[in-house]
NUROSE-278252 format. One line per 2 residues: number of its first residue (from 1); their letters; for each residue x negated, y negated, z negated of N, C-alpha, C. Coordinates in steps of 0.001 Angstrom, whole numbers. Layout:
// residues N
NUM = A = X Y Z X Y Z X Y Z; ...
This chain:
// residues 266
1 = MS = 2035 -48266 -43297 901 -48245 -42364 1308 -47497 -41102; 1247 -48169 -39990 1683 -47540 -38744 607 -46615 -38214
3 = SA = 1073 -45549 -37543 124 -44590 -36966 -415 -45118 -35647; -1633 -44693 -35331 -2258 -45133 -34082 -1531 -44504 -32906
5 = PN = -1426 -45238 -31806 -764 -44681 -30639 -1555 -43514 -30055; -843 -42602 -29380 -1482 -41453 -28756 -2158 -41902 -27462
7 = TT = -3468 -41869 -27469 -4223 -42347 -26305 -4847 -41183 -25533; -4375 -39970 -25809 -4947 -38813 -25125 -4726 -38926 -23615
9 = QP = -5780 -38789 -22852 -5703 -38872 -21405 -5921 -37492 -20804; -5318 -37222 -19643 -5558 -35940 -18984 -7041 -35764 -18690
11 = GP = -7514 -34517 -18766 -8905 -34231 -18468 -9181 -34375 -16984; -10436 -34168 -16592 -10775 -34282 -15175 -10017 -33260 -14339
13 = SR = -9665 -33640 -13134 -8935 -32734 -12251 -9792 -31529 -11913; -9155 -30362 -11910 -9850 -29112 -11601 -9455 -28680 -10196
15 = VA = -10453 -28548 -9326 -10209 -28314 -7904 -10807 -26979 -7476; -9990 -26148 -6823 -10488 -24932 -6177 -10675 -25250 -4706
17 = AL = -11815 -24908 -4136 -12101 -25307 -2762 -12637 -24144 -1941; -12170 -24075 -707 -12629 -23041 221 -12964 -23708 1554
19 = FI = -14246 -23718 1891 -14715 -24363 3118 -15347 -23339 4048; -15366 -23676 5324 -16035 -22874 6332 -17319 -23566 6777
21 = NR = -17234 -24871 6972 -18354 -25659 7466 -19133 -26267 6294; -20432 -26050 6275 -21260 -26544 5169 -21274 -28072 5094
23 = WT = -21248 -28733 6263 -21264 -30196 6257 -19984 -30728 5629; -18848 -30135 5992 -17574 -30554 5418 -17576 -30339 3912
25 = EA = -18080 -29191 3504 -18143 -28887 2071 -18976 -29910 1321; -20140 -30240 1861 -21023 -31188 1187 -20386 -32570 1094
27 = SV = -19739 -33000 2168 -19132 -34327 2193 -17974 -34442 1198; -17069 -33460 1240 -15883 -33520 380 -16250 -33302 -1085
29 = SG = -17051 -32282 -1346 -17399 -31991 -2739 -18188 -33139 -3358; -19044 -33788 -2564 -19803 -34921 -3087 -18893 -36057 -3513
31 = AL = -17868 -36342 -2685 -16939 -37430 -3001 -16149 -37129 -4268; -15706 -35879 -4415 -14890 -35525 -5570 -15713 -35495 -6852
33 = ET = -16887 -34931 -6788 -17719 -34826 -7991 -18226 -36193 -8436; -18412 -37097 -7485 -18787 -38466 -7841 -17693 -39127 -8676
35 = EG = -16445 -38747 -8414 -15313 -39289 -9161 -15009 -38492 -10433; -15881 -37558 -10785 -15729 -36824 -12036 -14821 -35608 -11963
37 = MR = -14430 -35198 -10773 -13582 -34016 -10651 -14429 -32750 -10744; -13843 -31722 -11333 -14540 -30449 -11501 -14139 -29518 -10363
39 = MR = -15125 -29110 -9572 -14827 -28290 -8403 -15420 -26894 -8550; -14611 -25911 -8149 -15112 -24535 -8066 -15065 -24111 -6602
41 = RL = -16210 -23758 -6057 -16290 -23369 -4659 -16041 -21876 -4509; -15112 -21537 -3628 -14829 -20134 -3317 -15326 -19844 -1911
43 = RT = -15651 -18587 -1639 -16239 -18237 -347 -15307 -17465 578; -14281 -16817 30 -13361 -16045 857 -11930 -16314 422
45 = AA = -10990 -15956 1302 -9577 -16119 969 -9211 -15266 -237; -9780 -14071 -318 -9495 -13186 -1453 -9954 -13820 -2769
47 = EL = -11111 -14475 -2743 -11600 -15145 -3957 -10671 -16283 -4348; -10169 -17010 -3365 -9261 -18122 -3655 -7967 -17618 -4284
49 = VS = -7384 -16570 -3703 -6153 -16002 -4250 -6384 -15556 -5689; -7494 -14846 -5920 -7799 -14363 -7271 -8001 -15515 -8249
51 = AL = -8705 -16549 -7810 -8973 -17695 -8691 -7690 -18403 -9088; -6772 -18567 -8140 -5535 -19271 -8452 -4576 -18415 -9277
53 = HT = -4828 -17109 -9309 -4049 -16232 -10182 -4580 -16257 -11614; -5902 -16352 -11765 -6503 -16128 -13075 -7018 -17391 -13757
55 = AD = -7214 -18465 -13022 -7753 -19696 -13613 -6724 -20819 -13516; -7015 -21905 -14221 -6091 -23036 -14282 -6625 -24175 -13432
57 = FD = -6032 -24366 -12255 -6457 -25431 -11348 -5315 -26418 -11133; -5702 -27676 -10878 -4715 -28710 -10588 -4367 -28759 -9106
59 = IA = -5326 -28372 -8269 -5131 -28501 -6822 -6116 -27596 -6109; -5800 -27260 -4859 -6710 -26460 -4044 -6930 -27166 -2710
61 = II = -8155 -27062 -2196 -8508 -27625 -897 -8939 -26488 10; -8356 -26438 1205 -8718 -25404 2175 -9066 -26091 3483
63 = ED = -10217 -25728 4041 -10596 -26306 5325 -9735 -25703 6430; -9256 -26557 7310 -8437 -26131 8436 -9367 -25753 9583
65 = SG = -9562 -24440 9766 -10470 -23960 10794 -9902 -22685 11403; -9432 -22760 12647 -8855 -21598 13302 -7632 -21087 12568
67 = SH = -7542 -19761 12426 -6402 -19150 11724 -6662 -19010 10236; -7798 -19532 9776 -8204 -19391 8377 -7180 -19997 7423
69 = LA = -6726 -21211 7702 -5769 -21895 6827 -4454 -21131 6758; -3942 -20689 7908 -2666 -19978 7946 -2724 -18697 7132
71 = GC = -3820 -17958 7237 -3952 -16713 6485 -3966 -16948 4987; -4688 -17961 4544 -4740 -18286 3114 -3367 -18683 2589
73 = LA = -2669 -19530 3328 -1370 -20016 2865 -333 -18908 2811; -397 -17964 3757 545 -16856 3735 370 -16029 2476
75 = AL = -881 -15758 2110 -1153 -14979 906 -761 -15742 -352; -1059 -17046 -397 -788 -17843 -1583 700 -18069 -1799
77 = RF = 1421 -18299 -727 2827 -18680 -867 3666 -17594 -1534; 3352 -16356 -1227 4197 -15277 -1708 3524 -14393 -2754
79 = RG = 2506 -14919 -3420 1870 -14147 -4480 1791 -14945 -5778; 2763 -15800 -5989 2914 -16421 -7302 2068 -17629 -7568
81 = TT = 1522 -18298 -6550 675 -19458 -6812 1208 -20713 -6132; 2499 -20759 -5891 3079 -21886 -5160 3097 -23180 -5967
83 = TV = 2850 -23131 -7280 2851 -24356 -8074 1573 -25157 -7883; 551 -24577 -7291 -698 -25304 -7046 -615 -25977 -5680
85 = PI = -643 -27310 -5617 -568 -27980 -4309 -1829 -27732 -3499; -1651 -27606 -2189 -2759 -27346 -1287 -2964 -28553 -377
87 = IA = -4211 -29003 -280 -4561 -30046 677 -5462 -29428 1740; -5080 -29584 2996 -5901 -29116 4102 -6870 -30212 4514
89 = VG = -8072 -29810 4908 -9079 -30748 5376 -9544 -30288 6749; -9424 -31156 7742 -9815 -30744 9084 -9952 -31914 10030
91 = NG = -9994 -31611 11332 -10184 -32651 12350 -8966 -33552 12476; -7787 -33007 12201 -6610 -33842 12056 -5974 -34356 13315
93 = SA = -5884 -33531 14376 -5065 -33945 15513 -3607 -33877 15084; -2739 -34531 15828 -1319 -34525 15467 -782 -33102 15399
95 = AE = -1193 -32258 16361 -722 -30870 16387 -1231 -30094 15178; -2484 -30312 14795 -3067 -29595 13658 -2397 -30007 12347
97 = IA = -2153 -31294 12184 -1497 -31766 10962 -76 -31234 10879; 657 -31293 11989 2040 -30794 12009 2072 -29304 11689
99 = SA = 1148 -28549 12267 1098 -27108 12012 831 -26820 10536; -126 -27539 9955 -464 -27323 8541 709 -27669 7629
101 = LR = 1404 -28757 7929 2552 -29149 7109 3674 -28120 7215; 3881 -27567 8414 4900 -26526 8560 4536 -25279 7764
103 = LG = 3251 -25019 7635 2806 -23849 6883 2891 -24058 5374; 3108 -25302 4947 3348 -25538 3530 2318 -26323 2769
105 = VA = 1326 -26949 3441 363 -27753 2693 1047 -29009 2154; 539 -29508 1048 1111 -30704 447 625 -31971 1145
107 = DY = -583 -31903 1728 -1144 -33089 2376 -2264 -32638 3311; -2721 -33564 4135 -3787 -33263 5098 -4767 -34420 5096
109 = AV = -6037 -34119 4847 -7081 -35135 4873 -7929 -34936 6125; -8142 -36009 6859 -8897 -35935 8105 -10381 -36142 7821
111 = IG = -11193 -35219 8345 -12636 -35350 8188 -13096 -36651 8845; -13888 -37433 8125 -14360 -38702 8656 -13647 -39897 8053
113 = EA = -12505 -39649 7390 -11837 -40745 6687 -12697 -41204 5512; -12429 -42367 5008 -13161 -42864 3850 -12975 -41925 2666
115 = NN = -14045 -41730 1912 -13992 -40797 789 -12930 -41173 -231; -12728 -42477 -438 -11737 -42872 -1434 -10325 -42499 -1013
117 = TL = -10096 -42363 312 -8781 -41943 787 -8484 -40514 329; -9457 -39632 498 -9292 -38251 55 -9111 -38181 -1456
119 = VN = -9933 -38916 -2185 -9842 -38901 -3653 -8472 -39385 -4106; -7973 -40458 -3498 -6665 -40982 -3879 -5553 -39987 -3576
121 = RI = -5650 -39288 -2457 -4630 -38292 -2117 -4621 -37157 -3147; -5799 -36722 -3523 -5872 -35631 -4504 -5308 -36086 -5835
123 = RA = -5665 -37284 -6264 -5141 -37792 -7536 -3616 -37906 -7498; -3087 -38370 -6372 -1632 -38510 -6248 -948 -37160 -6319
125 = RV = -1502 -36159 -5635 -889 -34830 -5642 -982 -34177 -7017; -2064 -34388 -7717 -2193 -33863 -9076 -1139 -34484 -9980
127 = EV = -922 -35783 -9831 70 -36473 -10648 1468 -35947 -10366; 1782 -35732 -9091 3089 -35183 -8735 3246 -33781 -9303
129 = CR = 2166 -33017 -9280 2213 -31634 -9758 2479 -31550 -11250; 2144 -32602 -11989 2379 -32576 -13430 3864 -32630 -13755
131 = QP = 4668 -33037 -12766 6117 -32993 -12909 6683 -32280 -11679; 6403 -30978 -11578 6760 -30245 -10354 8258 -30108 -10164
133 = EQ = 8645 -30098 -8899 10036 -29860 -8553 10050 -28863 -7399; 9824 -27596 -7752 9721 -26551 -6760 11069 -25868 -6557
135 = RA = 11340 -25511 -5328 12549 -24752 -5055 12318 -23322 -5521; 13059 -22915 -6554 12799 -21625 -7187 13667 -20508 -6641
137 = SQ = 14713 -20841 -5897 15604 -19795 -5410 16324 -20256 -4149; 16866 -19288 -3441 17696 -19554 -2276 18906 -18632 -2328
139 = HV = 20049 -19169 -1918 21298 -18422 -2037 21999 -18365 -682; 22359 -17153 -256 23149 -16957 952 24175 -15866 668
141 = GP = 25450 -16173 922 26492 -15176 687 26469 -14684 -755; 26501 -13377 -964 26539 -12834 -2320 25154 -12627 -2938
143 = CT = 24096 -13052 -2266 22737 -12740 -2720 21919 -13999 -2998; 20989 -13857 -3929 20083 -14932 -4287 18664 -14403 -4314
145 = LD = 17742 -15143 -3702 16320 -14822 -3782 15707 -15635 -4917; 15000 -14963 -5816 14342 -15645 -6923 12839 -15606 -6694
147 = AE = 12229 -16786 -6535 10815 -16857 -6194 9914 -16409 -7329; 10292 -16698 -8567 9423 -16373 -9694 9285 -14869 -9884
149 = SR = 10402 -14151 -9826 10370 -12707 -10042 10267 -11907 -8752; 10384 -12585 -7618 10351 -11968 -6295 11408 -10873 -6183
151 = TL = 12627 -11221 -6567 13719 -10262 -6545 14874 -10764 -5694; 15671 -9821 -5228 16917 -10090 -4524 18036 -9809 -5518
153 = RY = 18719 -10854 -5962 19732 -10706 -7002 21132 -10682 -6403; 21974 -9897 -7011 23361 -9785 -6578 24209 -9487 -7807
155 = RG = 25520 -9545 -7656 26386 -9322 -8800 26204 -7890 -9321; 25726 -7797 -10552 25552 -6487 -11164 24140 -5953 -11155
157 = GE = 23197 -6653 -10541 21832 -6123 -10543 20874 -6927 -9703; 19708 -6354 -9477 18696 -6996 -8656 17793 -5926 -8056
159 = LQ = 17190 -6265 -6935 16265 -5373 -6251 14906 -6048 -6175; 13859 -5322 -6534 12509 -5853 -6406 12060 -5724 -4953
161 = LT = 11509 -6796 -4408 11014 -6784 -3042 9497 -6783 -3029; 8907 -6124 -2032 7470 -6275 -1833 7217 -7709 -1387
163 = WR = 5967 -8140 -1448 5736 -9553 -1153 6000 -9874 312; 5770 -8947 1227 6097 -9225 2627 7613 -9204 2854
165 = EF = 8307 -8291 2206 9769 -8286 2304 10334 -9597 1777; 9770 -10065 658 10246 -11320 92 9943 -12487 1030
167 = AL = 8736 -12501 1604 8371 -13567 2533 9314 -13585 3727; 9601 -12414 4261 10516 -12309 5399 11911 -12788 5008
169 = AW = 12401 -12324 3854 13729 -12735 3398 13790 -14239 3176; 12750 -14820 2594 12735 -16260 2311 12852 -17069 3600
171 = VL = 12100 -16669 4626 12147 -17369 5905 13548 -17296 6508; 14185 -16132 6418 15527 -15962 6977 16584 -16681 6144
173 = FE = 16418 -16669 4815 17366 -17365 3936 17302 -18878 4139; 16141 -19379 4594 16011 -20827 4825 16875 -21304 5986
175 = SP = 17215 -20394 6891 17978 -20786 8088 19130 -19819 8334; 20083 -19721 7403 21194 -18780 7597 22014 -19129 8828
177 = GQ = 22353 -18099 9592 23143 -18301 10793 22355 -18753 12003; 21063 -19052 11810 20231 -19521 12919 19214 -18454 13305
179 = VV = 18818 -18467 14552 17816 -17518 15027 16435 -17995 14582; 15716 -17130 13877 14340 -17419 13478 13432 -16703 14470
181 = HL = 12624 -17476 15180 11810 -16924 16261 10737 -15976 15731; 10399 -14973 16528 9359 -14019 16148 8037 -14720 15873
183 = HT = 7761 -15801 16600 6520 -16549 16384 6524 -17198 14997; 7675 -17722 14588 7790 -18315 13251 7595 -17263 12174
185 = IS = 8215 -16106 12353 8048 -15009 11395 6584 -14594 11314; 5935 -14496 12472 4531 -14101 12511 3669 -15077 11718
187 = RQ = 3896 -16365 11907 3069 -17376 11240 3346 -17448 9743; 4618 -17452 9363 4951 -17699 7968 4880 -16457 7090
189 = VW = 5042 -15281 7670 5006 -14056 6872 3639 -13392 6938; 3032 -13394 8117 1716 -12757 8273 578 -13762 8343
191 = GT = 914 -15045 8462 -113 -16077 8427 -1037 -16087 9620; -524 -15807 10799 -1371 -15802 11973 -627 -16391 13164
193 = DI = -1379 -17082 14026 -800 -17605 15254 -640 -16511 16304; -1413 -15445 16137 -1345 -14333 17077 -112 -13501 16753
195 = SV = 672 -13189 17762 1916 -12452 17538 1635 -11109 16863; 2331 -10862 15769 2242 -9576 15082 2968 -8538 15931
197 = AK = 2482 -7293 15907 3102 -6238 16693 4601 -6169 16409; 5380 -6101 17469 6835 -6080 17342 7281 -4944 16425
199 = RT = 6626 -3796 16529 6985 -2644 15712 6779 -2929 14222; 5725 -3668 13889 5463 -4006 12485 6585 -4858 11913
201 = IE = 7010 -5867 12653 8111 -6718 12198 9388 -5907 12076; 9646 -5035 13057 10860 -4210 13029 10905 -3334 11789
203 = QH = 9770 -2772 11396 9728 -1912 10210 10091 -2691 8951; 9558 -3904 8814 9861 -4705 7628 11307 -5203 7653
205 = VC = 11818 -5536 8834 13219 -5929 8951 14123 -4764 8556; 13766 -3557 8986 14565 -2374 8662 14634 -2155 7155
207 = RL = 13503 -2304 6470 13479 -2122 5013 14309 -3197 4313; 14146 -4439 4773 14918 -5526 4167 16402 -5342 4438
209 = RR = 16754 -4929 5638 18159 -4730 5996 18810 -3694 5071; 18108 -2625 4775 18654 -1584 3905 18883 -2103 2484
211 = KL = 17968 -2935 2007 18138 -3487 662 19274 -4512 625; 19445 -5251 1685 20575 -6181 1754 21899 -5411 1770
213 = LL = 21946 -4306 2486 23160 -3487 2515 23494 -2963 1123; 22481 -2514 417 22701 -2016 -935 23188 -3127 -1861
215 = AC = 22563 -4331 -1748 22930 -5448 -2607 24363 -5911 -2350; 24836 -5760 -1121 26170 -6251 -746 27241 -5165 -787
217 = ES = 26895 -3986 -1271 27801 -2850 -1175 29150 -3102 -1830; 29163 -3840 -2943 30422 -4076 -3666 30934 -5500 -3519
219 = AD = 30319 -6287 -2635 30698 -7697 -2479 31743 -7867 -1382; 32411 -9016 -1410 33399 -9335 -381 32739 -9736 937
221 = QM = 31455 -10150 835 30690 -10483 2020 29486 -9561 2140; 28966 -9466 3334 27767 -8686 3561 26777 -9513 4359
223 = LV = 25490 -9376 4044 24450 -10064 4789 23949 -9131 5881; 24068 -9598 7112 23699 -8776 8260 22561 -9442 9014
225 = LH = 21531 -8653 9341 20411 -9148 10135 20621 -8732 11587; 20887 -9713 12432 21085 -9439 13853 19770 -9655 14603
227 = AV = 19401 -8711 15433 18223 -8859 16282 18619 -9538 17585; 17883 -10570 17950 18071 -11236 19232 16899 -10787 20104
229 = TN = 17162 -9953 21066 16130 -9260 21836 15029 -10192 22339; 13796 -9844 21954 12591 -10572 22382 12564 -12033 21943
231 = VG = 13441 -12395 21015 13476 -13776 20523 13220 -13824 19024; 14024 -13135 18233 13856 -13182 16786 15004 -12523 16063
233 = YR = 15318 -13023 14855 16372 -12447 14027 17233 -13553 13432; 18499 -13213 13200 19444 -14162 12605 20147 -13478 11448
235 = MV = 20151 -14139 10268 20870 -13624 9106 22245 -14285 9026; 23280 -13472 8906 24648 -13970 8883 25400 -13340 7710
237 = AE = 26149 -14158 6987 27043 -13656 5936 28404 -13404 6573; 28815 -12149 6605 30061 -11769 7261 31056 -11232 6241
239 = AR = 32332 -11573 6441 33388 -11052 5561 33532 -9556 5781; 33717 -8834 4710 33882 -7389 4809 35337 -7059 5138
241 = TT = 35536 -6089 5987 36880 -5599 6294 37049 -4221 5690; 38279 -3838 5455 38528 -2538 4811 38060 -1387 5679
243 = SR = 37971 -1625 6983 37532 -554 7876 36026 -511 8049; 35354 -1437 7360 33907 -1504 7529 33228 -1420 6171
245 = RL = 33439 -329 5480 32796 -109 4194 31372 383 4421; 30492 -11 3542 29101 389 3671 28842 1615 2815
247 = HV = 28090 2540 3365 27658 3705 2622 26154 3790 2773; 25437 3387 1724 23987 3331 1801 23407 4634 1295
249 = AL = 22600 5279 2111 21960 6526 1705 20726 6193 883; 20870 6223 -429 19790 5803 -1311 18509 6594 -1127
251 = PA = 18557 7950 -1043 17303 8688 -904 16521 8288 342; 17216 7829 1391 16535 7498 2641 15659 6271 2512
253 = VG = 15953 5395 1551 15156 4177 1402 14370 4175 110; 14368 5289 -605 13571 5376 -1811 14084 4549 -2952
255 = LT = 15402 4316 -3019 15980 3497 -4065 16820 4353 -4995; 17111 3828 -6152 17998 4490 -7091 19148 3561 -7366
257 = AA = 20142 4065 -8065 21320 3252 -8351 21153 2418 -9604; 19955 2390 -10188 19714 1595 -11391 19829 124 -11061
259 = PV = 20142 -729 -12073 20297 -2157 -11834 19067 -2805 -11239; 17860 -2342 -11660 16623 -2928 -11140 15885 -1857 -10372
261 = VS = 15528 -2145 -9127 14866 -1169 -8286 13500 -1707 -7913; 12449 -929 -8139 11106 -1370 -7866 10686 -956 -6460
263 = AV = 9761 -1720 -5904 9213 -1391 -4600 7740 -1719 -4601; 6956 -956 -3871 5522 -1172 -3803 5132 -1480 -2378
265 = EP = 4362 -2524 -2191 3927 -2909 -857 3013 -1842 -289; 3346 -1265 893 2459 -249 1471 1155 -859 1951
């Protein structure tokens, strides 16, 4: 007697949503709930971050309104919720869509499009998410960034990075040898179109630079962060010379010589 085939189907899609405009919320949520999707409405970026940390969602929708989308994505990208695809919903000019895609959204739905278009996009992204292919690490010179543990790994140990240090390192590791503009750093690390104070960026670069020096202390190469005045920063892997040995003052950066070093975001 043959066994019955497994006909178990995935349950309804679970959607976390954050809207600014009530009309947009009513239109989008109505279309999704009509198709049997389960939606949880969040009211603030903090609620969205918390929900995606503690609950099980298939996808998140964020309304594209001012700097709201950028701020949410900056927090989500570097706080362990990158496996949840994000769909932006907004007016959808070419510039707005391009900006959202650069910030890391999986898709962009234009307000006013047919409801079935939005539903189909969400279903497609949920299906892709069931077989995720996320970039989990980046490697430059003797160092590797691990997204899951948020650590800087090197031969013989690893250093724990704060989430902003990790965000900054990730942006620089994506473009080794190239100048990353201060505006790009501001948007991708702090999630704002408004330029972050130069001093704030310098402080985080200084902390990251010290940890890179420590990680490369025994390697044949060293990762050096070069400042390009009033433009940005460039990460370069340089060969070490015998006359250029590094001596890292551990007490000055609050680190120990243990294999794993913890750091707390100020």
